N, C-alpha and C positions, 0 to 999 in steps of 0.2 A: 657597176664598180669594177667588175672583173675585166670588162672589155677595155677599160682605160689603163689597166695595170702595166702592160708592156710599154705604152707611151710614157707613162710617168717614170718607170724605171729607167727608160732611155734618157729622159731629161736629167734625172738624178745622177746617172752615170756620167753624163756630159759635164756636170758640175765638177766631178772629180777629174775626169779626163782633161778638162781645160786647164787644170792647175798642175799637171805633171811638169817636171822641169823642162822648160823649153828654150830658155835664153840666159844671157849674162848681163853684165854692166847694167844693173837694174834701172831703167828709166821708165817713167809712166807719163800718161797725159791726163791729168785730172780734169782739164777743161772746166775750170770754175767749180771744181770738185767739192761736193758736200762733205766728203769724208776726210780730206787730207788736212792734217795739222801742220805740215811743213812743206815748203817748196823751195826750189833753188832756181837761180837764174842761169841762163845759158852762158857759154863762154864769151859771148858778146855783151854780157851785161843783162839788164832786165828787158827781155822781150815779153815778160809776163803781163797779161791783162786778165780780165775776169775769166777768160777761157784758155789761158796760155798753158802750154806744156811745161812740166817741171821735171827736173832731174832729181829724183829723191835719194839717190845713193843707197838704196836698200841692198844689203848684201845677203839677207836671209839667214845670217848665221844664228844658230841656236838649235838645241835638241830638247826633247820633251821628257820629263821625268815626273812620275807620280800623278797626282790629280790636279791638273790646272796649273802647275808650276812651270816657269820658264826654265830653259836649259842652261847649260854651262857656256854656251857660245861657241862650241866646237863644231867642226864640219861633220857631216854624216847624214845618214838616212835612217829614219825611224818610222816603222809601220806597225800599228797595233790594231788588228781586227778584233772584234768581240761579238759575243752573243749575250742576250740579256732576257731575263724573265722577271715580271713584276706584277703586283696586284695593286690596283688603284681604287680608292673610294672617293667619289666626288659628290659633294652635297651642295645643291643650289639653295642659297639662303634667301635670294630675292630675284625675281618674283617667285612665289611659291616656296616649297620646302622639299623638292624632289631629291632623292639620293640614288646615285647610279654606281654600279660596280663594274670594273673592267679587269680582265686578265690580259697581259701584254707580252708578246714575244717580239724581240727586236734584234737586228743585226746591224753592225756599223763598222767603220774604220776611221781611225785618226792617224794621220801621217804627216811627216815633215821631211823636207829635203833642204839641206844647207850646204852649199859648196862655194868654191871660189867664183864660179861662173853660172850658178843657178841657185834657185831657192823657191820653195813652195810650202804652203800649209794647207791641209785638206782635212775636213771632218764631214763624213757622210753617215746617214742613218736612215734605215727603213724599219718601221714597226707596224704590227697588226694588232688591233685591239679586238678582243672577244668580249662582247657585251653580255652581261647577265641581266635577266629579267627584261625591263624596258630599255636598257642600254643597247645601242646599236653597234654592230661591228664597224670597223673602219680601218683604212690604211693611212699612215702618215709618213710623209717623205720630208727630210730636212737635210740641209748641207750648206757648207760655206767653204770656199776655196779661192786661193789666189797664188799665182806663181809665175816664174820666168825662167828661161834657159838660153844658153848661147848656141846659135847656129854656126856662125863663124865670127871671128873677132870683128866687133863693130856692129853686128846684127843680132838682135835679140827678139824673142817672141814671148809675148805675155798673154795670160789667159786667167779667167776666174769665173766664179758662178755662185749662185745662191738659190736655195730652195727653202721656203719658210711658210709657216701657217699664220694666217691673219684673220681678224674679225673686221667686217665692214659695217660702218655705221650709216645711218640714213643720209648724212650729208657727204658721204664718200670717204670720211676719215677712216684710216686703217690702223689697227693696233695689233702688234704681234701677240698672238694668243698663247699664254702659258698653258691653259687648259679650258678654253672656251667651249661652250656647247651651242647647239642651235644651227639653223639653216644659214646664218650670215657668215659662218666660218668658211674660208676658202684657202687655196694654195697659191703662192707666188713663186715663179721661177724666173731666173735671169742668168744669162751667160754672156761672156764677151771673149774676144781673142784678137790678136794682131801683132805685127812686127814693129820694131823700132830700129832705126839706122843712125849710127853716129860715125862721122868720118871727118877728114880735113882735106882742104885744097890749099896747100901752102899754110899761111897763117889763118885762113878762114875755117872756122868750125861749122860743120853742116850737120843738122839733126832733122830727122823726119820720122813721123809716127803715123800709124793707121790702126784704127780699132773698128771692129764690127760687133754689134751686140744684138741680142734678142731677149725680150721680156714677155712673159705670159702671166696673166691673172685669170685663174679659173673662175667660172661663173658661180657665184653663191647660189644655193638652192632657193633662197628667199632673203629679202631684206626687211628689216623693221621700217615701216613707212609712217610718216606723220599723217594723220587723218586729212584727207583732201589734197594730198600732194603725191605726185608720181615719184617713184624711186629714182635715185641718181643713176646716170649712165656710167656703169663701172668699166674702167679700162679693160680692154681685151688683150691685145698684143701689139708689139711694134718691133721694127728693125731700125737700129741706130748705126750710123756711120760717122766717124770722127777722123779727121786727117789734119796734119799740120806739117809745115816745113819752115826751117829757120836757118839763116846763115849769118855769121858775124865774127868779129875779131874782138879780143879782150883789150882793155885799156893797157897802153904801154907797148903793145905789139907793133902797131903802125903809127897811131896817134896817142896823145895823152888820155883820150877818152875811148870807151868801148862803143862800137857801132854794130848795128844789126838790122836785118830786114826779114820778114816772114809773112806767111799767109796761113789761114786756118779755114776749115770747112766742117760744118755740122749739119747732118740731115737725119730726121726721124720720121718714119712712115708709120702711122698709127692706123690700125684696122678700123677702129670706131669712126664711122662717117668719113672714112678715107682722108683723115687729117694728115697734114704734112708741115713740118717745121724745118726751115732752111736758114742757115746762118753762115755767111761768108764774110771774112775780114782780111785785110792786108795792111801792114803797118811797118814803119821804120822806128827804131829805138836807139837811145843813147844812154850810156852810163858814165857819170862824171864822178870819179873818186875824189873824196874830200880828205879822208884819212885812210890808213891801211884797213880799217874795219868799217868805214861808213862811206856810203855812196848815194848820190842823188840820181834818180833815173826818170826817164820820160819817154813817151812815144806818141806818134801821130799816124793816122791812117784813114782807111775807108771801110765801111761795113754796109752790108745789105742783109736784112732779116725779114723773112716772110713766113706767115702762118696762113694756111688755107685749108678748106674742107668742103664737104658736100652736105646737103640736107638729108633728112630721113625720108623714107617712103611714107606717104600719107594716104589715109583711106578717103572714101568719098566725102566724109565730113571734115576732112582736113586734119584729122588727128594722126600724130606720128605713130607708125607701126612698130611694135616691139616684138622681137623674135623670141624663140623658145629659150634662148639663153638670157633673157631679161635685158638685152641691149637693143638700141635702135637699129632698124634695118636700113642700111645705106642705099640711097637712091643713086645707083651708078650712072643713070641717064642725066642726072642733074648736073649743071655746070659747077666747076670748082669756084668757090667764092673766097676772096681774100678776107682774112680776119685781122691781120696785122701786117703792116708794110712800113718798115723804117729803113732808110738808107741815108748815107752822108758821112760827114767827118766824125771820127772818133779820136780821142786823145786821153792820156792819163799822165800823171806825175806822181812820184813817190820817193821813198827812201828804202835802202837796204842797210841793215846794221848786223854785223857778225863779229862781235867782240871776241869770241872764242869758238872752239869746236862744239861747245855745249849749248850755244845760243845763236839763234838766227831769227831775225825780225824783218818782215816786209810789210809796208803799208802804202796803199795807192788810192788816189782819188782821180776821177776823170769823168768823161761823158761817153755813154754807150746806150743803146736801145732808145735813143732820143731823150735821155734824161741823165741826171747825175748818177754815177756808180761808185761804189766803195768796195774794195776787196783787199785781202792781205792774209798774213799768217805769222804765227809765232811758234817756234820750237825751242824748248828749254829742257835740258837734261841735267839737273843738279848733281846727279850721280849716275854711275852705270846701272843702278838698280831702280831708277825712277825717271819719269819723263812727263812733261806738261806740253800740250799742243793746243793751239787755237787757230781756227780758220774762219774767214769771212768770205762769202761767195755771192755771186749775182749772175744769173744766166736765164735763158729761155729754152724750155724743152717740154716734153711730155713726161708722164710717169716713168716710162721705160728708159728714156734718156737720163733722167735724174738718178735712177737706180744704177744704171751702167756706170755713170760718172763716179758714184760712190764705190762701186766694186773696183774700178780701175785704181782708185786712191787707197784701197786697203793695203796694209802692210803684207809682206810675204812671210813674215815670221810672227805667228800669233797662235794663241790657244783659243779654240772656239768656246764661247761662254754659252752653255746649254742650260735650259731650265730643268731642274732636277725632277720635276713632276711629269712634264710632257716629253722631255728629251729634245725639244725643239730648240733651234738657235734663237738667241736674243738679238737685240739691236746693236750690240757691241761685241768686239773680240778683245781678248787680253793680249796686249802687246806693248813693248817699250818703244815702238815706232809710232809715228803719227797716223792719222786717218783711220782710227780704230772703231768708228761707229757708223751705222747705216740708218739710225733712227730718223734723222732729218729727212732722208729721201723716201721713207716709207709712210709719211704722214697722211697721204690722201691718195685714193685710187680713182678719182674722177678721170674720165676719158679726155677732158679738155687739156689743150696745151696751156702752159702758164709761164709767167716770169717768177722765178724763185729768188728770194733774198734771205740771207740768214747768217747765223754764226754758230759754231760748235766749239766746245772746249772739252778736252779729255785729260785725265791724270791717271797714270798707271805706276804701280810700284811692285817690286818683287824682292823680298828680303828672306828668301829661302823658305823658311817654315810658314811665312805669311805672304800672301799676294792680295792685292786690292786694286780696284779700278773704278773710276767714276767718269761719266760723260754727261754733258748737259748742253742744250742748244735751243735755238729759236729758228723756226722756218716760216716764212711768209710767202704765200702763193697768190698771185693775182691771175685769175683765169682769163683765157682768150677764146671767144666764140664768134664765128662768122655771123654777120647780120642776116636775118631772114631764115636762119636755120634753127633747129631745136636747141643748139648750144648757145644761141644768142642770149638766153635768159641767164646763163652763167657768166657771160662776158663782164668783166669788171668786178666779179665777186672775189673777195679776199678772205682766204682761210689762214689762220695762224695756229701754229703748233709749238708749244713749249714742252720740252721733254727732258727727262732725267733717267739715267740708268746707272746702277752701281752694284758691285759685288765685293765681298771680302771672304777669303778662305784662310784657315789656320790648321796646320798639322798639329795634332795633339801628341802624337808619338810616331814611331817608325811605321805603324800600320793603321793609323786612324786619323780622321780629321773632320772638321766642321766647315760649313759654308753658309753664307747668307746672301740673298740677291733681292734687289728692289728695283722697281721701275715706276714711272709716273708720266702721263701725257695730259697736258691741259690743252684741249682742242676748242678753238673759237672759230665758228663758221660765219661767213658773211651772208649765207643764205637766210632769207627771211623766215623759212619754215623750220630751220634747224637751230637749236639753241646750243649753248656751250656744253661740253662734256669733259669729264675728268676720269681717266683710266688709271688705276693704281693696282699694284701687285707686289707681294713679298713672299719669299720662300726661305725655309731653313732646312738644311740637310746634314746628315751624318753618314760617314762611310767607315768601314773597317775591312782591311784585307784579311781574309780567312786563310788563304794560302798565297803562294806566289802569283797565281793566275785568277783566283776566285775572290770577289769582293762583294760584300753585302752593304746595302744602303737603305736609309729611311729618310723620308722628307715630308714636310707639311707646308701648306701655303694657302694664300687667299688672294684672289684678284677680282676686280669688279669695275664697272663703269657707272658713274653717277651722271644721269641725264636730266635735262630740264623737262618739265611737263609739256605736253601730255605723255611723253615717253616714260617708261618705267626704268628704275635702276636695275642693275644685274650684278649679283655677287655670288661667287662660287668658292667654296673651301674644299681642299683636296688633301689626301694623304696617300703615301706610297711606301711599299716595302719591296725591294728587288734584290736580285742576285745577278752579277755579271761575271762572265768568264772571258778573260782576255788571252789571246793566243800569243 
């Protein structure tokens, strides 16, 4: 554990460093983003398809006050470092009845930057647990960040990252662990960065974006295995690159309709079995205004999508060799085998409706990846203190690419929602902007590339003394494996994840408040050896400010996983009392 400490701290530091104010005119490239609840069209109209860039118009305005509340919307920089000490009791209710006690020392920082040309939100935390009796010592790293800053007018740089604790199930399903125990618990890290350029050549608007990302899933010490079945090959790490360029003119500038053309490229290199996913597309698009608030859009183009990989090393009996990290050993001498190869015409048609500054709707239907595709978004802000966002997505990627897409789509003005018992980040952040949940992208850590389809909806509100948020979604992954390789058995397997996450906090008076958090995941695996699973958790907490800098807190909670036989259910109840000093 000690030898890994510098590497882990470096990764956690990079999560924060990535979100320092780097750029202006906040544009992002969700690329079929799992997390974004709002999207905009280019100045040429809708160039958007399932992977299209969107101009989110995020200005990052907002400051932080108190415990989890949004700010007043003013510009400024707020940095709050803290240290914390806590005592935790964790009782395993099933299987068995073991009770463990931990003492915790933690350090962290919450920060926000909100300016005319930059914005960022950062929450980082490191804690060490001292186990009593049979409880083991351990280090936990967690953080979430996203930000942008202006380099020069028209050029912005964006960056973000995530460090989270997760529990891995026999079918590869992953659940962010509030306070899970056992050898199946692991850490997930992901970071991204890249520039955006926006300029004009006469009446033609030109936009270009590039992002590079890295995602790492640490090897669990062990996995629960169904009798007679081998453990799933858990994703190790990958490098993701995304790029796009688009040029166009708005309706009324040259012609009564808007015209545009662009190209996009996606590549993910996965270390497991040397897998590679590549997706190139080029298209032209048109926007036909019907009214001042309603337009019909469409586009046509060409795409080429390929997924390939190698087989595992096999012993004399033909059995795949598994390395010390529990993953298959790649046979570098084996030829690369195509697992997925689709090319040809793509098209889509849809509508854009923007009746006011508070409402934006896009809906599209078309053909991509050799079949029908649907995607779109809805952003509705009934008041300055509440927002409702929906997104529908369709893309091909690996676990790292999907998580990077969600990070790119995160808002830059948010409050990290942390579990009061573990201190770890949850699947959502608190924000009045769209794209505030990552739960859909964290549903499975299989190493195989997949086609993901799904929908996510979030609602957030902030009424001063009370804040609340809820997110729900559905994620469907159809895995892709090269024939003749160890991943061939997973090819065509469909995993489905229905998820829900919510919180509500209420200030009782000027120095105290309460909070409740819930989450649920309904996991349905297409693997013949893995049944359905249900993960549920709930916590309640109370805090009181003892002085201007010193806060006491208490929390209780329960979380568990209900599994089908022959696997056993797991339920854990926990309680905490802690003291935090904020500088």
